[in-house]
Backbone bond lengths (Angstrom), bond angles and torsions (degrees), N, CA, C in turn:
res aa  C-N    CA-C-N  psi(-1)  N-CA   C-N-CA  omega(-1)  CA-C   N-CA-C  phi
1 M - - - 1.464 - - 1.529 106.90 -
2 L 1.334 113.67 148.86 1.413 121.84 -179.35 1.516 108.01 -124.92
3 V 1.337 119.68 124.55 1.452 123.57 176.53 1.494 110.24 -103.87
4 L 1.328 116.22 128.95 1.460 122.51 179.51 1.526 109.55 -127.09
5 T 1.326 116.59 138.94 1.438 121.82 172.47 1.507 108.62 -125.33
6 F 1.366 116.13 132.09 1.456 120.52 -175.86 1.538 110.43 -152.09
7 D 1.306 114.02 168.34 1.469 123.09 175.56 1.475 109.76 -87.17
8 P 1.364 120.77 113.43 1.454 121.96 -176.74 1.513 114.92 -68.64
9 E 1.354 116.28 -11.25 1.440 118.77 176.08 1.515 111.31 -82.10
10 K 1.335 115.25 -22.18 1.490 119.65 177.77 1.510 113.45 -96.42
11 F 1.384 116.85 -32.24 1.449 120.60 -175.08 1.552 107.40 -134.17
12 N 1.366 114.40 144.24 1.437 121.67 177.93 1.513 111.81 -138.70
13 F 1.297 117.10 4.59 1.484 122.10 -173.70 1.515 107.43 -141.24
14 V 1.337 115.32 136.21 1.499 121.08 179.73 1.531 107.91 -132.23
15 A 1.312 115.92 130.49 1.393 123.23 171.07 1.547 107.60 -110.99
16 A 1.295 115.18 120.71 1.511 119.75 -177.43 1.514 108.73 -139.25
17 G 1.267 115.51 125.09 1.513 120.61 -176.93 1.552 106.02 60.67
18 D 1.322 115.86 -130.91 1.424 122.10 -179.48 1.542 113.41 -93.28
19 D 1.320 117.66 3.94 1.433 121.66 -173.09 1.529 109.89 -115.62
20 S 1.369 114.56 158.06 1.452 118.68 171.71 1.527 108.21 -134.33
21 Y 1.358 114.70 154.59 1.451 122.14 -173.95 1.523 107.16 -136.20
22 F 1.331 115.68 153.54 1.458 118.95 173.52 1.515 110.58 -132.00
23 L 1.307 115.99 153.04 1.479 122.34 -178.94 1.496 108.04 -101.05
24 L 1.299 111.90 123.94 1.484 121.68 -177.37 1.529 108.48 -111.23
25 R 1.329 117.01 130.09 1.460 119.18 177.66 1.529 107.96 -107.31
26 F 1.327 116.52 122.49 1.453 124.28 178.19 1.494 111.47 -73.51
27 P 1.340 117.64 159.43 1.475 121.54 177.64 1.526 113.48 -54.49
28 D 1.303 119.80 -26.68 1.463 122.50 179.01 1.528 113.18 -84.05
29 G 1.356 116.67 2.12 1.455 120.98 179.42 1.532 115.15 91.75
30 S 1.327 117.77 -14.85 1.441 119.68 176.91 1.520 109.31 -70.92
31 R 1.344 114.35 160.62 1.491 119.63 -177.50 1.542 111.22 -127.85
32 V 1.334 112.55 157.64 1.459 119.79 174.35 1.572 105.81 -140.92
33 M 1.309 115.40 141.13 1.488 120.07 171.57 1.513 105.50 -103.23
34 F 1.316 115.87 124.76 1.470 120.78 -174.00 1.516 110.22 -128.67
35 Q 1.300 118.64 144.54 1.413 122.18 177.11 1.549 110.49 -64.22
36 D 1.296 114.09 134.46 1.471 122.24 -174.32 1.525 113.06 -84.64
37 R 1.337 116.60 53.57 1.412 122.39 -177.26 1.503 107.67 -148.78
38 C 1.309 117.06 124.09 1.479 121.18 177.61 1.562 107.19 -72.77
39 A 1.268 114.66 138.60 1.510 121.37 -179.74 1.534 109.76 -67.21
40 H 1.281 117.47 -24.30 1.496 122.30 -175.32 1.492 110.89 -75.71
41 R 1.316 117.10 -55.02 1.513 121.15 -176.04 1.520 114.83 -136.07
42 G 1.283 118.21 6.41 1.455 121.30 177.57 1.546 115.50 81.21
43 S 1.281 116.97 9.20 1.493 120.91 -179.67 1.514 109.05 -64.91
44 P 1.397 116.12 151.62 1.483 118.50 179.63 1.492 110.03 -69.95
45 L 1.321 118.76 120.45 1.464 123.61 -177.40 1.531 111.32 -74.42
46 H 1.305 120.08 -22.95 1.467 117.52 -179.15 1.577 110.54 -67.66
47 L 1.315 117.83 -13.13 1.431 123.27 175.56 1.512 113.95 -88.09
48 G 1.333 116.63 -1.98 1.445 121.39 -179.84 1.505 111.27 -75.60
49 C 1.302 117.35 -163.97 1.448 120.81 176.10 1.514 110.25 -137.56
50 W 1.335 112.74 165.57 1.491 118.05 -177.71 1.488 107.89 -101.08
51 N 1.326 117.18 126.53 1.493 122.19 174.20 1.497 107.40 -98.51
52 A 1.351 116.18 103.92 1.462 119.54 -174.74 1.503 110.54 -69.90
53 G 1.309 119.20 -32.37 1.485 121.31 178.45 1.469 114.24 -61.96
54 E 1.361 117.29 -34.39 1.463 120.99 176.89 1.531 112.31 -105.74
55 N 1.302 115.60 0.61 1.470 121.64 178.38 1.508 109.16 50.64
56 A 1.321 113.82 56.74 1.480 121.69 -177.41 1.509 112.64 -146.31
57 L 1.316 114.20 148.48 1.472 122.11 169.32 1.496 108.20 -81.70
58 V 1.308 118.98 136.25 1.493 123.65 -175.88 1.502 105.85 -122.43
59 C 1.359 113.18 122.22 1.520 121.92 177.95 1.512 107.90 -60.24
60 S 1.318 116.06 136.32 1.469 119.18 178.11 1.518 115.67 -74.52
61 S 1.327 118.19 -16.95 1.447 120.27 -176.39 1.521 113.91 -86.01
62 H 1.377 116.93 -46.52 1.420 117.87 -177.11 1.542 113.77 -134.92
63 Q 1.339 115.84 16.62 1.441 125.62 174.90 1.521 114.15 59.86
64 T 1.338 116.72 30.12 1.457 120.91 173.53 1.548 106.24 -66.29
65 K 1.328 118.45 137.13 1.468 121.46 -177.40 1.504 109.83 -101.76
66 Y 1.349 114.91 142.20 1.478 122.77 174.31 1.503 105.85 -124.86
67 P 1.374 116.53 94.74 1.450 119.28 178.89 1.558 109.50 -60.33
68 E 1.351 113.57 154.65 1.460 119.44 -179.94 1.530 112.59 -51.83
69 R 1.349 117.31 -42.11 1.479 120.48 -178.94 1.539 111.18 -62.76
70 V 1.306 119.42 -33.35 1.492 124.96 176.08 1.532 108.40 -69.53
71 L 1.322 116.51 -46.31 1.465 119.35 -179.83 1.519 110.43 -59.54
72 R 1.350 117.39 -44.01 1.448 121.00 -178.34 1.513 110.16 -67.72
73 R 1.352 119.91 -40.21 1.458 122.48 -179.71 1.511 113.42 -72.13
74 Q 1.302 119.39 -35.94 1.429 122.97 -176.21 1.536 113.47 -98.70
75 G 1.288 118.11 -1.28 1.449 122.24 -179.11 1.553 111.44 -71.06
76 V 1.320 112.14 162.33 1.514 121.60 178.02 1.519 109.42 -67.27
77 P 1.316 119.12 138.86 1.476 119.89 174.59 1.525 110.34 -52.75
78 L 1.362 115.65 129.18 1.434 123.51 -171.77 1.496 112.47 -140.25
79 I 1.284 117.85 135.31 1.505 122.93 172.77 1.526 105.26 -121.67
80 Y 1.316 114.29 130.60 1.489 121.51 174.04 1.512 108.63 -114.54
81 R 1.302 116.22 114.12 1.458 119.88 -177.02 1.527 110.55 -150.00
82 A 1.329 115.39 136.35 1.492 120.61 178.39 1.502 114.23 51.33
83 G 1.365 117.13 39.68 1.438 122.24 177.34 1.518 115.21 72.66
84 R 1.330 117.58 16.05 1.451 124.49 178.96 1.525 110.20 -126.69
85 V 1.323 115.67 146.78 1.457 120.96 178.68 1.529 106.46 -113.14
86 T 1.323 116.54 133.89 1.445 123.78 172.89 1.550 108.45 -117.13
87 V 1.343 115.43 125.02 1.475 119.20 -179.83 1.508 110.20 -121.52
88 L 1.310 116.45 153.51 1.450 122.65 175.42 1.514 107.75 -115.84
89 L 1.282 118.80 110.88 1.466 125.48 -173.64 1.550 106.66 -100.42
90 D 1.325 113.70 139.21 1.481 121.82 177.79 1.496 109.40 -84.13
91 V 1.328 119.03 63.50 1.429 125.66 175.96 1.519 107.77 -134.41
92 A 1.274 118.19 165.85 1.470 121.77 -179.47 1.547 109.71 -59.48
93 S 1.304 116.74 139.52 1.483 118.56 -177.79 1.498 112.52 -64.53
94 H 1.333 118.91 -19.46 1.483 119.68 176.69 1.528 112.71 -93.16
95 A 1.342 116.81 4.59 1.471 119.67 -178.30 1.570 108.57 -67.31
96 E 1.295 115.35 144.52 1.457 121.09 176.36 1.518 109.09 -74.08
97 A 1.279 116.80 131.95 1.495 121.64 178.45 1.517 107.44 -116.64
98 R 1.360 114.17 137.13 1.441 119.24 179.94 1.564 105.89 -125.10
99 L 1.275 116.10 124.41 1.460 123.61 176.93 1.571 110.64 -94.41
100 A 1.299 115.73 141.09 1.486 118.79 -178.60 1.524 108.68 -146.85
101 R 1.287 115.00 164.23 1.467 123.40 172.35 1.508 107.15 -112.11
102 K 1.338 117.51 115.05 1.494 122.31 -177.52 1.549 106.82 -123.29
103 N 1.322 113.79 158.56 1.453 119.48 172.67 1.524 107.01 -79.41
104 I 1.342 114.68 107.35 1.483 119.29 -179.75 1.523 107.46 -87.50
105 L 1.321 115.82 95.78 1.472 121.31 -177.62 1.532 110.39 -62.25
106 A 1.279 120.75 -27.43 1.495 126.48 -178.48 1.527 112.07 -72.83
107 Q 1.319 115.66 -10.03 1.530 118.48 -179.09 1.528 110.60 -53.70
108 P 1.329 118.70 128.34 1.458 120.49 -176.91 1.527 114.74 -52.08
109 D 1.357 117.33 -37.64 1.471 118.99 -178.60 1.561 112.91 -82.33
110 N 1.355 118.96 0.18 1.462 122.85 178.42 1.512 112.94 -103.25
111 S 1.367 119.00 -14.44 1.404 120.66 -162.50 1.495 112.68 -111.90
112 P 1.365 117.32 154.91 1.412 121.70 177.55 1.561 109.94 -67.34
113 T 1.338 115.03 161.72 1.447 118.98 -178.64 1.475 115.95 -90.05
114 D 1.332 118.64 -8.34 1.458 122.82 -177.49 1.484 111.90 -124.68
115 T 1.318 117.95 124.46 1.454 119.55 171.46 1.531 107.87 -125.71
116 S 1.305 114.24 74.78 1.449 121.28 -177.89 1.528 111.53 -52.11
117 G 1.306 115.20 139.97 1.468 120.65 176.60 1.546 112.75 86.45
118 A 1.333 119.00 -0.88 1.429 121.19 177.15 1.529 110.43 -59.65
119 Q 1.345 116.37 141.35 1.455 118.33 -173.12 1.508 113.72 -123.20
120 G 1.339 121.81 -97.78 1.465 122.42 -168.02 1.451 116.46 -56.57
121 T 1.344 115.98 162.82 1.464 125.55 176.76 1.532 108.65 -122.72
122 A 1.330 115.22 131.48 1.465 119.77 -177.88 1.535 111.25 -92.22
123 G 1.269 115.63 134.36 1.464 120.27 171.30 1.575 117.28 58.42
124 A 1.324 115.38 20.10 1.455 118.99 -177.71 1.500 109.96 -67.11
């Protein structure tokens, strides 16, 4: 296991070992760190969009939906305290971790409210 603590205003993306994760902030201000890979085809989820009507992240490749409750349940263990985020990643403790700031298109406040034609649901 690898423990990382960082400023979420400076960084929102982590690459550790062979995996990458992104930090998503919900409309209520709470956060979740989620693996940046769609369960359907492995597409990067941070490039998806937020469907406010269904309260779900929608994969940009095949429109697989990740409802907020699934994101919260399957997200990486996270503590937000005093303006810092601490996450526990399921990678080797000696794995190299790289923090970055990326444009998270899936952010609820960045995305359109309608994704007509969206289909599957992940982990429901």
